[in-house]
Each structure stands twice: as structure tokens, then as C-alpha cells.
N, C-alpha and C positions, 0 to 999 in steps of 0.2 A: 284567438281567444285562449289558446292554451298560455300564449306568452302572457296575456294580461294574468291570467290565473295564477302563472308563478311570480308574478311580478306582486300581486296582492299577498299571496303567502309569504312571499318573502318579506314583506310590509311588516305582516303580524308576527312573523318570527324576530325581527328585527324589534317590535313594540314590548314581546314579551320579556326577550332578553334584556333590555332597559329595566324591566320592573320585576325583574330574577335573578337571584344572585345564590350561589352554592350553599347549602346546609354544612357546615362543621363536621369532622368524624365525631369530635365528642358530641356536637348537635344530635347528632342519627343514633348514638347509643342511647342518648337519654328520652328518645321518642321513640323506641323501639317495642317489640312485645316481650321484651324482658323488662325493661326500665322505663320508669314515667317519673323523675324526679322534679320537684319544684322547691320554690323558696320563698318563704313567709316573712313577711318584714312589718315589725309594730311600731308604729310611731304614736307615743302616749302624748295628748296634747293637754296644757294647763288652763285651757279655755274650754268651752263647751263649743262641739263644732259646727262651723257656719260652711254647709255645703252648697254655696250660691255660686260660687267660681270655680267648681271642679271640671266642669266640662272645658271652661275656656282653659284651666291650668295643663288639662290631658291634651287639648290641640295646640298650645303654644309653648307647653315647656315640656310635658313628658313626649309626646310622639317623636318632635324632630330630635330627640335625643340620638338615636339609634332605626334605621329603616325595619330591623326585625320587628319593632315595637307596633308597626302597621303592616306585618306582612303572615302569612300562612304559609305550612309546609305543604307542598305539593310534590309529585314525581313527575320527572321529565320522560321524554319517550324513552329514554332509555332506563327508567326504573330508579334514576338516580332524586335523591331529596333535593327540592329548591326552596329557597324561601321568596314567596312571591307577593309583591304589594297588592295589597286590597284596601278598596273605602272601609274605615272604620265606622262603627255604629256604638258610639259612646256609651248609651244606653245599658248595650248588652254586657258592659265591662263595670257596672256602677252597681254595686249591690248595697241595700240599706235595710237591715235588719229590723223587725219591731219587735218590742216587747210592751210588757205594761209599764204605765207610767207611774212615777212618785214613789215606787220602792226603793229599799235600803241600798247601799254601795254593796253589802257581802251579798245581794239577791242577784244585783248585776255583775258582780265577779262571776258567780257561779253561770250565768248567761253566757258571759264572754268567755269563757274557758269552754263550754261546750260548743260556742260558736266556731272558738279557733279548732275545737277537734272537728267539726264540720267541714270547715274549710280546708282543713288537712285532708281529709278524707275526700273531697270532690274532685273529679278529673278535670283538667281544662279543655273545654271543645275543642277538636282540632281544625272546626270550622273556621274560625276566627282568630287574630292573633292570641297568643298563648299570653294572655295578663288579665289580672281583675283587679278590682279596689272593691273594699268594704270600709265605710264608714259605720263606725258603732258609736250612735250619738248618747249614751248613756252613761252617769259618772259611776267610776269604780274607786276602789279605794285607791289606787294606784293615778290615777288620771280623771280630767273630764269628759275625755273622749277619745278612743282610739283609730287610728287610720291603719288598715292593714292592706297590704300592695303584696299580692300573690303572683311570681314571676316564673315560667318554666325554666328549669336549669337549661334547656336547649338555647335559651335567648343569651347565656353568659354564665361566668362563674360567679361567685359570691363578690369579687375584685370588680367585676365589670357590672355586675348589677348594684351592687353599693356605690358606687362611683356613679351611677347613672340618678340614684335617689337622692345621693348625696347633692348632684347638681341640680336638682329642684329645689334645694333648700338654702335657705339665708342665715348668716348670721342673726341672732334676736337683737344685739345689743346695736349694732350698725349693718345695715345689708349691703353697705357700698363696701364692705371689708370681707375679703376672703376668711372662709374657714381654715383653721391652721391644727395640723396633727402632732401627735410626739413624734419627735424626732429618731431615726435607726442610728443608733451609736455601735461605730466599730471599735475593734480591740488590736488596732497594729502590734507586732510583735518588735517595735523599733529598736529596741534597747539588746537586742540579739546581736551576737556578730556573727560573721557571714558564716564561717563554719559551724556554730552552732545550730542556723539556719537550715546550712545545707542538710546535716544529719537528721535535723527536723524531719525536713522534708523526705529524705530518704525513706526513715520509719514510718513515717506517714504514706508515703505511697506502697511499701508493701504491707501494711497493714490495711490500707483501701484494697488492695487488689485482693486480700486473705476476707477482708469484711464483704465486699462486694460478691464473691464468690457463694459466701453462708448467706447475706442477706437476701441475694436473688433466688436462691435455690430453695430459702423458707417460705419468702414470698410466694413462689409459684406452689409448694406446698400448701399455702395457706389459703391459696384463690382457686384450687383444684379440688383438694381430697382432704385437707387436715383442718378440722372444723373445732372452735372453740367448744370446751364442755357447758352442757346446759347450766345456768346459774340462775339466782333471783334477776339479774338483769339480761338474760338471754335465755327465750326459749327454744329458739332453734329450729323451729314453725315454718313450713313452706307457706306462704301467702303474708308473711308479718306485715308486708307493705300494704297490704289492703286491712289492715285492722285499726280501730280506734287508738288516737294516742292523747294521752295528757301532756299539756304543753305549761311548765311552771317556770317562775324565772326567780333569780336572787343576785344580789351585788356586794361587791367587795370594793374598800377604797384602795386605789389605786398607790397610793402613797404608802399605804402597808406592803401592798406588794415588793413595791421598789425598797422598803428596810428590809424585807426579808433576804430580797435581791444582792441587795449590797453586803449586809451582815456575810450571808453564807456566799458571795463571790460566784454567782450561778447567773442565769439569765433569766427575765420575766417568764419565757415559756417553760424553762425548768419549775419553777416555782409553780404556775400554775397545773402544770401536768402533776408535780407530785404532789398538790391538793385532792385533785379529781382523783387518783391513781389510790391515793389512801382514803379517799369518801366511799371509794365502790368497794374496798373490801369491808369497813367499816358497814358498810349497810349490809354486805352477805354476812357481817356477824351479826348485827342487828336481828337480821329474820330469821336467826337460828341455823343457816344452812351449815349443813355439816361439812361439807367441802368448801371451807372458806378461801382456800388456797387453790382454788380451782384454777386451769390454763386458763387465762383470757388474754385478749386482744384488742388494743384499740389502735384504731386507723387514724391516726392526723394527718389532717390534710396540708400540704404545704403548696402555696404560691411559687409557680417554677418561672413567674416575670423577674426579670435583673433589672429589678427597680429601688428605688428608696423611699417610697412613698406613694400617693395617690395621684395620677394625671387627672387632667380635665379630660373627657368625653372625647372633645375635639383631637387632642393628642393620642388617645387611643384608638382612635378610628385611621390613623394614618399608618400606611403599610410599613413604613421604616420605624417607626416607632418601637423601642423594648416594650414598652407598657400596653400591650395589645387587646384589645377588646375580643373577649371569647371566653372558652373554656381553656385554663392555661394552669393546671393544677395537677400535682399526684398525690398519691398515698403513702403514706410511711409507717410500715407496721410494726408496732411497738408492744411489747408484752408488758401485762401490768404486773409489778411486783407483786410479791407474796408478803403475806401478812402474819407475824407469830404475836403471841401477847406480850413480848417484851418489846415490840417495836410499835404496838399500838399503846402501850403504857408509857414507854419511857422514852423512845427514839423515835419520834414522827419524821424527822428530819432525814431520817434514813430513804423515806421515798422520795425526796427533792433529790438526792444525792444518785438516787438509782436511775430517777428519770434523766438527770443531766446525765450520766455514764452513757447509758443505752441511747439516748438521743444523739450524744457527741460521736459515740460512735457508728452511728448509723447516718449521720451526714459525714463522715468518712469514708464513703462507699459511693460506689456508681449504680447501684441498685435501683435505685428511683428512676436513671436513664434508662437502665436495659430495660425495664418495665414499661418505661413508655415504648420503646422500641419493639416489644412484643407485642404491643396494644396496634403498633402502627403494622406490623405486619400480619396480625390478624384481620384488621382491618382491609389491608389489600389483598391478603389471597382467600379469607375467607367469609370477609363480609363486616356490614356493622352489627348486624343480628347476633353473629359468634361471638365478636368482641363486645358486646351486651351481655350476653350470657355470662361473659367472664368477668366481667366488672360485677355483675350481680352476685356471682357466686365470691368474688372477693368479700363483697360486702357482708352477705349473708353469713359466711363462715367465722366474720369476726363478731367482737361482743359489742363495740360500740363504735361512733366515729366521732373525732375531737375536730371543729372547726374555729379560729381565729381572724374577727376583723379588728383592724383599727379605726376608731371612730374620732370625730371632733373634739378640742377642748374647749371650745365656747359652745353655747347655747345656740340651737339651732331654730329656724321657724319655718313654717309652712304656709304662705296665704296669710301671714299674720298669725298664725298659729304656735306659741311657742310650744317649743317640744321639750317634754318633761322629761321623756325616756326614748330609749331605742333601742330593739334587739331583734335577732331575727331567727329562723330554721327551718331546716333542710328535712322536709317531709318527704313519704313515699320510697323511703329508703328501707331495703330488706332487714331491719336490724331493730332490735326492742331496746336501744337506747342511743339517743343521739345528743350531742352538747356540743353547744355554740356560745360563743365568746363576741364582746363588743364592748370596746372602751368607748366613754363617752362621758364630758365634765368632770374627769378623775375620777371617776367610777369605773368598775367593770361589773357589765352586767352579763351573767351566765344563765343563758336558757337551755332548759332540759325536755327533751322530749321522749317520752315513756311509752312503751305498749301499755295500755289500760286492762286491768285487771292481771297483769303482772308483776309490775313495779310500783310499788306503793310513793307517789311523787312526795308525799308530805315528809316521809321517812327519810328518801332520798335525797332532799334538799337539806333535811337534818343532819344527816351523816356527810354532807359534802361540807356544810358551817362548821361543823364540829371539827373536820378536818384539817378545815382554816383556822379554825382557833387554836388547835393545838401545835399546829406550824409555827404559827405568828409566836405562841407565848415562848413556843422551845429556841425560835429564833433571834427574837426580840423580846429579852429579858426586862422585865422591868427594873425601871432606873431606881436603885438605893435611897430611900428616904434621908433629907439631909438631918 
């Protein structure tokens, strides 16, 4: 009898092993007592939403993308978190809100904004796979309907999750053709002679060591004891992640951004950061904040994969692939440049150049690598809970987080629903201001998540748009009339 029992137990363990796989360290951080972070993605439909094919899409397209989408987190006998495959009850994951019929688009705008706030505040139940969808089937001023995905950050980072969602979509003009994305440009220094390159490399190596020491030390302080000042964009309160947020969006022309980039000889990221930093300072000035030059820090999220664009989900799941699925990103601490009267009225371009200088200097530094090693060490010797608290402190002590994703150049469609717009937002973070960006069809869609009652979303949006206009006019002066 004992031998039979032992054999049955072994078979059961083998079966559980086949349906279970480890949760990554970062996945454990994001489902700890200190952090529970999710990503909300919004697809704006050009036509009214027909939900008759929802179940089929989830079963045949979405769930097969990754086993995590049909798994829950459990602890094994050693207390280590594992993903365990379960049977998905689709109806538990589908939400269709009901509002009064026949109202104006402005009415449904308010309904959708409040509904997004509700989604952002809600926690995904740990007893079922960590995702849900919401079908908002009412016309707003921007679309005929909205499809909202909410996915827990433990499932993967923005690159992984966006790749998963994009794999569910097709080109609206020709579904048989693949979606294409803007090319990544490199800037080789092929014109330099060997001696000049050697001297430059030595200089960069020396400055890199210095920058690494300074940046890592400053990052350590910012993550432990050195907080940003309280401002109109940072309350600094405990439990900010549990407060309601407003989510608003704006969009800018990629052609205009490229014109600024070309004329100033900087990168698109330099331009974007310059616009955002100037906008933040203008907002502080607009709100009559006395210390408009208070110390403020932005956490810029970096994708740490060695890639030149999106990969297919199948490629991301291959162990040998450089573009792996999961959470592979790092924070870059960037101080928001100061504002004075002269700069705000006469030289808005200084914010672009300051952003360029600080980002370029920090990229010539191994501080991000050392921070990753520090997190690994904390995870190994102190456990995921302590590491999660460190990450929480890093977020809480800063003023804002900025993340950026590249979207397709062509219009997308989901189940024959042309997608008019596309944006995402990270929710559950202990910050009063979160800014995300997604390019799509020649436009850059900027989404802003702000703590309700602290940041005025309309005035903040106006400040960012004002900053963009100032920078564009200064960088791209009008051509003289003939």
C-alpha cells in the first residue's frame, strides 16, 4: 500500500509540475504587500462595439498568447510563488457597464472618465488569472466605443503586454500584411579616425566611471531617504496608490516632433522630455505655486532588452531570444530642469537641451546596471517583500514616472473594429503623476494619470500643450512670406 501511495503522490507532483512554472522576481515584487501595479490599455473603436465574438477571441487568440493569461499565483511547499494553470471562466473577466441610453457624447465622456477611475482603483482578484476586459459600448467625443484591457504588471512589462495586445490586432487595410513600426535609427561615428575614436572612448570611460559613482549614489539616496519636495504635482502622502485618479489624454504630430528633432539635432526622447519638463514647470507657475523651482525628479522607464523593435510573441517566449517575455526594464532618475522668467518667455528650447544633456550623461553610466544588481542582491538575501518595499520607496520619493512605447504606423483593427486611437496607463503606483506615451498612425498619444483633487487635469493638459507650442515655434520658425 505504501508503494502505491508513493507512486500516486509522485504522479500528482509531476502533473502539478507540468501545469506550474516559477513567477519571476519582478512579478513577485508587483504582487507583494507593498506593490500591486497594473496596466490599463484603451482601444478607441471607430464603429459601435459588437461583443458577439468576445468569447471566441479570448479563447482562440488571447489566452494562447502566454500561459500566464490562464494561470493564478500560488505558493509551493517552500513558500515560493508559482504560476499555476487553471480553467478560465471567461464571464468572470468580461465587464459591460450599463448607463442611460440616448445621452450626449459629453455625458458619456464623463461616464467613461469616471469608469476608468473605478477600473484603476479596483484590485484584480488573486483567485483568477490577473486580467480583465471592459466593453464601454457608448459613443464618446473621441470614439464610437471603447475596449479596455486591464492586465496585472506581474504578467509582464509594457513591452511584453503591448506585444501581446498587438498580436490580437490586424491591419485595417489588409489583414494579411503585418503591422509595421517606425525604424530605430543609429548614429555611427564612421567619420572619426582611429586616434580620435580612441581618445573619445578613453574620455567616455573615465567620465562613465565618475557618472556611475554619482548617479548610483544619488539613486540610492532617492530610493531611501531623499524625497522630492511637495508640489502641485506631488502630494507626498502615504497611500497615494489607493486614491482615485483622473486619466486624460492629448496628442501631438510626430512630424512636428521630428521637425524639432532635426532642427535642434537631438533625439525624439530629448524633445518629449523637454516638452514634459517645461509643461510641469509651467503648471506649477499656473497654480501660483511659490516654489515653482522645487526639486522634482522624473523616473524615466527604460526597456533593457537589446532589440531594435517589437518581436512576435512566439519569439519572445523562446529562451534564447534577446527580446524575452517578462519584466525587463529599469528606472532612470532625471531631475526636472528649473524654470525662470527668462526661460519661460524667451528660451523654451533650453529645456530640450537640458533634457538632452542629463539623459546623455546618465546613459554614459552603469548606474542602471548597478541598481539592477542591488535589486537582485536584495531579492536573494532579503526576499521579494523587502525588494518590493525598496521599489515602492523609489517611486514614492519621486514626482512622476514617464514611459514611452512605439506603436504601429498603420491603422489597426480588432475583429473588424477599426481602431481610431490607442493609449495606456500604469495604475496602482505611489505617485500623484504618471505620464505614458504611445505612437500610432503618425500621432503621439500622451496619457496623464493624476491624483484626483490634487492635480487639475485640464490645466495640466493645457500646460503641456502650451509647452509644446512654445518649443515648436522656437525650433521651427515660420518661413518668410514670398
